[in-house]
C-alpha positions in Angstrom: 46.1 67.3 97.8 44.8 70.6 96.7 43.2 71.2 100.1 46.6 70.9 101.8 48.0 73.6 99.5 45.1 75.9 100.0 45.5 76.5 103.7 49.2 77.5 103.2 48.2 79.9 100.5 45.5 81.3 102.7 48.0 81.6 105.6 50.4 83.6 103.4 47.6 85.9 102.2 46.3 86.6 105.6 49.9 87.0 107.1 50.7 89.7 104.6 50.3 93.3 105.7 48.3 95.6 103.5 50.4 97.3 100.9 50.1 100.8 102.5 51.6 99.6 105.8 54.4 97.6 104.3 56.7 100.6 103.5 56.1 101.9 107.0 57.1 98.6 108.6 60.1 98.5 106.4 61.0 102.1 107.3 60.6 101.3 111.0 62.8 98.2 110.6 65.5 100.2 108.8 65.3 102.9 111.5 65.8 100.2 114.2 68.8 98.8 112.3 70.3 102.2 111.8 69.8 103.0 115.5 71.5 99.8 116.5 74.4 100.6 114.1 74.6 104.1 115.4 74.7 103.0 119.0 77.5 100.5 118.2 79.5 103.2 116.4 79.1 105.7 119.2 80.2 103.1 121.8 83.2 102.3 119.7 84.1 106.0 119.4 83.8 106.4 123.1 85.9 103.4 123.7 88.7 104.7 121.4 88.5 108.1 122.9 88.8 106.7 126.5 91.7 104.6 125.4 93.6 107.6 123.9 93.0 109.6 127.1 94.2 106.6 129.2 97.4 106.4 127.1 98.0 110.1 127.6 97.5 109.7 131.3 100.0 106.8 131.4 102.6 108.9 129.5 102.2 111.9 131.9 102.3 109.7 135.0 105.5 108.2 133.7 106.9 111.8 133.4 106.0 112.4 137.0 107.8 109.2 138.0 110.8 110.2 136.0 110.8 113.5 137.7 110.7 111.7 141.0 113.6 109.5 140.0 115.6 112.6 138.9 115.0 114.1 142.3 116.5 110.9 144.0 119.4 110.6 141.6 120.1 114.3 141.8 120.1 114.3 145.5 122.6 111.5 145.6 125.0 112.8 143.0 124.8 116.5 143.3 124.8 116.5 147.1 127.9 114.5 147.2 129.8 116.6 144.6 128.5 120.0 145.7 129.0 119.3 149.4 132.6 118.3 148.7 133.2 121.4 146.7 131.5 123.8 149.1 133.0 122.3 152.2 136.2 123.9 151.2 134.6 127.4 151.6 132.0 126.8 154.4 131.1 124.2 157.0 130.2 120.8 155.5 126.8 120.8 157.1 125.8 124.1 155.5 127.1 123.0 152.1 125.0 119.9 152.3 121.9 121.9 153.3 122.4 124.4 150.4 122.9 121.7 147.7 120.2 119.4 149.0 117.6 122.2 149.1 118.4 123.3 145.5 118.1 119.8 144.1 114.9 119.1 146.0 113.4 122.3 144.7 114.2 121.2 141.1 112.5 117.9 141.7 109.4 119.4 143.2 109.1 121.7 140.2 109.3 118.7 137.8 106.7 116.8 139.8 104.3 119.9 139.8 104.7 120.3 136.0 103.9 116.7 135.4 100.9 116.8 137.8 99.6 119.9 136.1 99.7 118.2 132.7 98.1 115.1 134.1 95.2 117.2 135.5 94.2 118.3 132.0 93.5 114.7 130.8 89.8 114.0 130.9 88.2 110.6 130.9 85.1 112.0 129.3 84.6 110.8 125.7 83.7 114.3 124.5 83.6 113.4 120.7 81.3 110.5 121.4 79.0 112.6 123.6 78.9 115.4 121.0 78.0 112.8 118.4 75.2 111.4 120.5 73.8 114.9 121.2 73.9 115.7 117.5 72.2 112.4 116.7 69.4 113.0 119.3 68.8 116.5 117.9 68.6 115.1 114.4 66.2 112.3 115.4 64.0 114.9 117.3 64.0 117.2 114.4 63.0 114.4 112.0 60.3 113.2 114.4 58.6 116.6 114.3 
């Protein structure tokens, strides 16, 4: 019975690391865990940042669509009313041309403003990238 217990006690004594390497192994293990956690946190930050940028892009694309709808509605309503009003002073075809050109110009300006705002949206998770660069610099500094 004692002989069965002895090999297990021998196995545990030979499996143990020397005392001076145990803190190093623990430190490496904690470093590995910290790097895993850091990677997960950076990925989550990047995901949130991309989601925010995507939502901004959706809002600005909706503004472009509303601008386009305003062009269509404006053409229909204002053309009819203005052409009727101007046709008393000039030929109906020239009244229609004048009113239609003005409304179309307004719509084009709305579309260009929305497009300009949309071009400023980036899909690059800048905060996450900055954090990763800072983390890499810190790790390099600590390794020296």
